[in-house]
MDTraj code that builds the backbone (N, CA, C; nanometers):
import mdtraj as md
import numpy as np

residues = "MET ARG GLU ILE ASP ILE SER THR GLU ARG LYS THR GLN LEU VAL GLU ILE THR ARG GLU VAL GLU ALA ALA LEU ASN GLY VAL ASP GLY ALA LYS HIS ILE GLU ALA GLY GLU GLU ASN ALA PRO SER HIS VAL ARG ALA SER LEU ALA GLY PRO GLN VAL LEU VAL PRO LEU GLU GLY SER ARG LEU ALA LEU GLY THR TRP GLN GLY ILE PHE PHE CYS GLU PHE ASP GLY PRO ARG LYS ARG LYS VAL TYR VAL THR PRO LEU THR".split()
xyz = np.array([
    [-1.1089, 1.6380, -0.2700],
    [-0.9758, 1.5861, -0.2486],
    [-0.8758, 1.6852, -0.3063],
    [-0.7666, 1.7049, -0.2328],
    [-0.6610, 1.7943, -0.2793],
    [-0.5325, 1.7162, -0.2944],
    [-0.4547, 1.7528, -0.3919],
    [-0.3297, 1.6834, -0.4221],
    [-0.2108, 1.7685, -0.3807],
    [-0.1100, 1.7036, -0.3202],
    [0.0134, 1.7716, -0.2807],
    [0.1274, 1.7101, -0.3608],
    [0.2019, 1.7915, -0.4340],
    [0.3185, 1.7438, -0.5080],
    [0.4404, 1.7467, -0.4168],
    [0.5169, 1.6376, -0.4150],
    [0.6360, 1.6273, -0.3307],
    [0.7538, 1.5879, -0.4184],
    [0.8639, 1.6610, -0.4068],
    [0.9872, 1.6280, -0.4783],
    [1.0938, 1.5903, -0.3766],
    [1.1627, 1.4796, -0.4012],
    [1.2709, 1.4385, -0.3119],
    [1.4049, 1.4577, -0.3811],
    [1.5102, 1.4673, -0.3003],
    [1.6440, 1.4918, -0.3532],
    [1.7391, 1.3750, -0.3312],
    [1.7018, 1.2806, -0.2438],
    [1.7879, 1.1667, -0.2143],
    [1.7103, 1.0365, -0.2333],
    [1.7834, 0.9255, -0.2420],
    [1.7205, 0.7959, -0.2626],
    [1.6252, 0.7608, -0.1486],
    [1.6684, 0.7826, -0.0267],
    [1.5811, 0.7650, 0.0884],
    [1.5732, 0.8968, 0.1625],
    [1.4528, 0.9384, 0.1950],
    [1.4364, 1.0704, 0.2543],
    [1.2994, 1.0805, 0.3198],
    [1.2957, 1.1404, 0.4360],
    [1.1693, 1.1775, 0.4983],
    [1.1448, 1.3234, 0.4653],
    [1.0243, 1.3554, 0.4296],
    [0.9927, 1.4916, 0.3893],
    [0.8858, 1.5482, 0.4826],
    [0.9139, 1.6613, 0.5421],
    [0.8175, 1.7321, 0.6269],
    [0.7187, 1.8048, 0.5368],
    [0.5915, 1.7712, 0.5476],
    [0.4903, 1.8333, 0.4612],
    [0.3783, 1.8991, 0.5420],
    [0.4079, 1.9363, 0.6670],
    [0.3056, 1.9965, 0.7529],
    [0.2438, 2.1194, 0.6890],
    [0.3260, 2.2110, 0.6394],
    [0.2733, 2.3347, 0.5795],
    [0.1880, 2.3059, 0.4570],
    [0.2300, 2.2096, 0.3762],
    [0.1544, 2.1757, 0.2564],
    [0.0180, 2.1171, 0.2923],
    [0.0143, 2.0323, 0.3962],
    [-0.1128, 1.9749, 0.4402],
    [-0.2027, 2.0844, 0.4959],
    [-0.1441, 2.1754, 0.5764],
    [-0.2222, 2.2876, 0.6283],
    [-0.2802, 2.3714, 0.5146],
    [-0.1996, 2.3965, 0.4115],
    [-0.2473, 2.4751, 0.2973],
    [-0.3614, 2.4020, 0.2262],
    [-0.3505, 2.2697, 0.2144],
    [-0.4562, 2.1920, 0.1500],
    [-0.5846, 2.1944, 0.2318],
    [-0.5714, 2.2117, 0.3637],
    [-0.6879, 2.2158, 0.4520],
    [-0.7369, 2.3573, 0.4775],
    [-0.6793, 2.4546, 0.4088],
    [-0.7187, 2.5938, 0.4279],
    [-0.8697, 2.6083, 0.4106],
    [-0.9334, 2.6683, 0.5095],
    [-1.0776, 2.6878, 0.5043],
    [-1.1573, 2.5799, 0.5744],
    [-1.0912, 2.4720, 0.6188],
    [-1.1606, 2.3661, 0.6920],
    [-1.1529, 2.3993, 0.8403],
    [-1.2683, 2.4113, 0.9067],
    [-1.2716, 2.4458, 1.0491],
    [-1.1962, 2.3433, 1.1331],
    [-1.1161, 2.3904, 1.2283],
    [-1.0459, 2.3035, 1.3219],
    [-0.9247, 2.2334, 1.2657],
    [-0.8744, 2.2754, 1.1509],
    [-0.7620, 2.2066, 1.0887],
    [-0.6278, 2.2736, 1.1149],
    [-0.6245, 2.3810, 1.1926],
    [-0.4996, 2.4539, 1.2168],
    [-0.4056, 2.3717, 1.3037],
    [-0.2826, 2.3566, 1.2591],
    [-0.1790, 2.2830, 1.3315],
    [-0.1086, 2.3782, 1.4274],
    [-0.1006, 2.3397, 1.5544],
    [-0.0374, 2.4263, 1.6543],
    [0.0740, 2.3492, 1.7238],
    [0.1933, 2.4056, 1.7253],
    [0.3047, 2.3511, 1.8027],
    [0.3441, 2.4563, 1.9040],
    [0.2945, 2.4439, 2.0261],
    [0.3242, 2.5422, 2.1295],
    [0.3722, 2.4712, 2.2547],
    [0.4554, 2.5385, 2.3325],
    [0.5012, 2.4834, 2.4582],
    [0.6102, 2.3797, 2.4424],
    [0.6396, 2.3124, 2.5518],
    [0.7482, 2.2143, 2.5554],
    [0.6992, 2.0715, 2.5289],
    [0.5705, 2.0529, 2.5061],
    [0.5177, 1.9184, 2.4888],
    [0.5743, 1.8538, 2.3625],
    [0.5619, 1.7228, 2.3548],
    [0.6035, 1.6561, 2.2318],
    [0.4833, 1.5949, 2.1610],
    [0.3668, 1.6565, 2.1755],
    [0.2460, 1.6081, 2.1081],
    [0.2650, 1.5951, 1.9566],
    [0.3324, 1.6902, 1.8894],
    [0.3533, 1.6721, 1.7450],
    [0.4267, 1.5419, 1.7118],
    [0.5203, 1.5014, 1.7974],
    [0.5910, 1.3751, 1.7747],
    [0.4961, 1.2570, 1.7867],
    [0.4035, 1.2636, 1.8826],
    [0.3065, 1.1556, 1.8997],
    [0.2126, 1.1471, 1.7797],
    [0.1710, 1.2601, 1.7283],
    [0.0832, 1.2606, 1.6112],
    [0.1565, 1.2029, 1.4905],
    [0.2793, 1.2459, 1.4692],
    [0.3578, 1.1930, 1.3562],
    [0.3747, 1.0420, 1.3687],
    [0.4071, 0.9954, 1.4891],
    [0.4260, 0.8520, 1.5107],
    [0.2966, 0.7748, 1.4867],
    [0.1830, 0.8314, 1.5270],
    [0.0563, 0.7614, 1.5057],
    [0.0225, 0.7520, 1.3569],
    [0.0618, 0.8513, 1.2784],
    [0.0379, 0.8466, 1.1342],
    [0.1276, 0.7440, 1.0656],
    [0.2510, 0.7312, 1.1139],
    [0.3444, 0.6351, 1.0547],
    [0.3133, 0.4935, 1.1005],
    [0.2568, 0.4784, 1.2191],
    [0.2246, 0.3467, 1.2732],
    [0.3385, 0.2921, 1.3569],
    [0.3057, 0.2331, 1.4710],
    [0.4091, 0.1839, 1.5617],
    [0.4586, 0.0444, 1.5277],
    [0.3983, -0.0208, 1.4296],
    [0.4366, -0.1583, 1.4010],
    [0.4189, -0.1895, 1.2536],
    [0.4794, -0.2991, 1.2139],
    [0.4650, -0.3457, 1.0764],
    [0.4494, -0.4975, 1.0805],
    [0.3659, -0.5500, 0.9942],
    [0.3450, -0.6933, 0.9835],
    [0.3900, -0.7353, 0.8437],
    [0.4926, -0.8185, 0.8378],
    [0.5507, -0.8603, 0.7101],
    [0.5420, -1.0122, 0.7002],
    [0.4847, -1.0642, 0.5926],
    [0.4782, -1.2094, 0.5781],
    [0.6168, -1.2700, 0.5561],
    [0.6286, -1.3964, 0.5945],
    [0.7537, -1.4700, 0.5755],
    [0.7338, -1.5793, 0.4718],
    [0.8382, -1.6043, 0.3953],
    [0.8450, -1.7206, 0.3069],
    [0.9606, -1.8032, 0.3588],
    [0.9285, -1.9096, 0.4292],
    [1.0337, -1.9844, 0.4981],
    [1.0863, -1.8992, 0.6118],
    [1.2144, -1.8689, 0.6087],
    [1.2732, -1.7827, 0.7123],
    [1.3137, -1.6469, 0.6557],
    [1.2596, -1.6113, 0.5394],
    [1.2942, -1.4838, 0.4750],
    [1.1725, -1.3922, 0.4689],
    [1.1996, -1.2615, 0.4738],
    [1.0926, -1.1635, 0.4596],
    [1.0368, -1.1687, 0.3175],
    [0.9058, -1.1694, 0.3049],
    [0.8411, -1.1727, 0.1733],
    [0.8123, -1.0295, 0.1292],
    [0.9181, -0.9595, 0.0902],
    [0.9069, -0.8208, 0.0449],
    [0.9204, -0.8151, -0.1062],
    [0.8524, -0.7197, -0.1664],
    [0.8645, -0.6987, -0.3098],
    [0.9998, -0.6395, -0.3451],
    [1.0276, -0.6312, -0.4724],
    [1.1559, -0.5819, -0.5217],
    [1.1932, -0.4468, -0.4645],
    [1.0987, -0.3544, -0.4578],
    [1.1284, -0.2175, -0.4146],
    [1.0796, -0.1889, -0.2732],
    [1.0424, -0.2917, -0.1993],
    [0.9933, -0.2723, -0.0636],
    [1.1060, -0.2832, 0.0379],
    [1.0908, -0.2143, 0.1495],
    [1.1865, -0.2202, 0.2589],
    [1.1157, -0.1860, 0.3882],
    [1.1860, -0.1980, 0.4982],
    [1.1326, -0.1616, 0.6289],
    [1.2159, -0.0455, 0.6796],
    [1.1509, 0.0615, 0.7195],
    [1.2207, 0.1827, 0.7607],
    [1.1818, 0.2220, 0.9020],
    [1.2757, 0.2798, 0.9735],
    [1.2498, 0.3356, 1.1060],
    [1.2476, 0.4871, 1.0943],
    [1.1445, 0.5476, 1.1457],
    [1.1317, 0.6936, 1.1419],
    [1.1396, 0.7482, 1.2836],
    [1.2348, 0.8347, 1.3096],
    [1.2496, 0.8987, 1.4407],
    [1.1785, 1.0326, 1.4386],
    [1.0881, 1.0540, 1.5346],
    [1.0133, 1.1790, 1.5423],
    [1.0391, 1.2553, 1.6714],
    [1.1201, 1.1998, 1.7613],
    [1.1431, 1.2651, 1.8901],
    [1.2867, 1.2412, 1.9345],
    [1.3812, 1.2567, 1.8442],
    [1.5204, 1.2249, 1.8746],
    [1.6036, 1.3483, 1.8945],
    [1.7308, 1.3322, 1.9022],
    [1.7997, 1.2031, 1.8931],
    [1.7877, 1.1244, 2.0234],
    [1.7811, 0.9952, 2.0097],
    [1.7779, 0.9046, 2.1242],
    [1.8013, 0.7628, 2.0762],
    [1.8296, 0.6721, 2.1701],
    [1.8463, 0.5314, 2.1359],
    [1.7105, 0.4635, 2.1435],
    [1.6825, 0.3784, 2.0480],
    [1.5552, 0.3059, 2.0431],
    [1.5829, 0.1570, 2.0308],
    [1.4835, 0.0761, 2.0640],
    [1.4905, -0.0684, 2.0439],
    [1.3796, -0.1070, 1.9471],
    [1.4092, -0.1991, 1.8601],
    [1.3103, -0.2546, 1.7686],
    [1.2928, -0.4005, 1.8068],
    [1.1700, -0.4424, 1.8279],
    [1.1409, -0.5799, 1.8666],
    [1.0840, -0.6550, 1.7474],
    [1.1409, -0.7710, 1.7183],
    [1.0961, -0.8546, 1.6074],
    [1.0379, -0.9827, 1.6658],
    [0.9119, -1.0102, 1.6371],
    [0.8452, -1.1292, 1.6885],
    [0.7811, -1.2043, 1.5726],
    [0.8321, -1.3229, 1.5389],
    [0.7674, -1.4006, 1.4329],
    [0.6365, -1.4602, 1.4842],
    [0.5308, -1.4484, 1.4048],
    [0.4017, -1.5068, 1.4400],
    [0.3894, -1.6413, 1.3700],
    [0.3579, -1.7431, 1.4468],
    [0.3467, -1.8768, 1.3870],
    [0.2055, -1.9279, 1.3933],
])
top = md.Topology()
chain = top.add_chain()
for i, resn in enumerate(residues, 1):
    res = top.add_residue(resn, chain, resSeq=i)
    for name in ("N", "CA", "C"):
        top.add_atom(name, md.element.get_by_symbol(name[0]), res)
traj = md.Trajectory(xyz[None], top)
């Protein structure tokens, strides 16, 4: 296992760590990251790592989030307009 140190400068921030992950995988066969051409495959990979959905429990009609928890939207193929769908499960 390899550890990557990350320092942030703002309260909320997304940090690109592709190079750091590549460096941590140095010497592992097939781990080279390639961004070539006009495709948006890197955006799809980033989105799959972040996950397309979130499941949050409810207490009554309120989100049951911890003190420091929140829900964030991460754009990986913008700028563009997006829709977020909220469906309560009963």
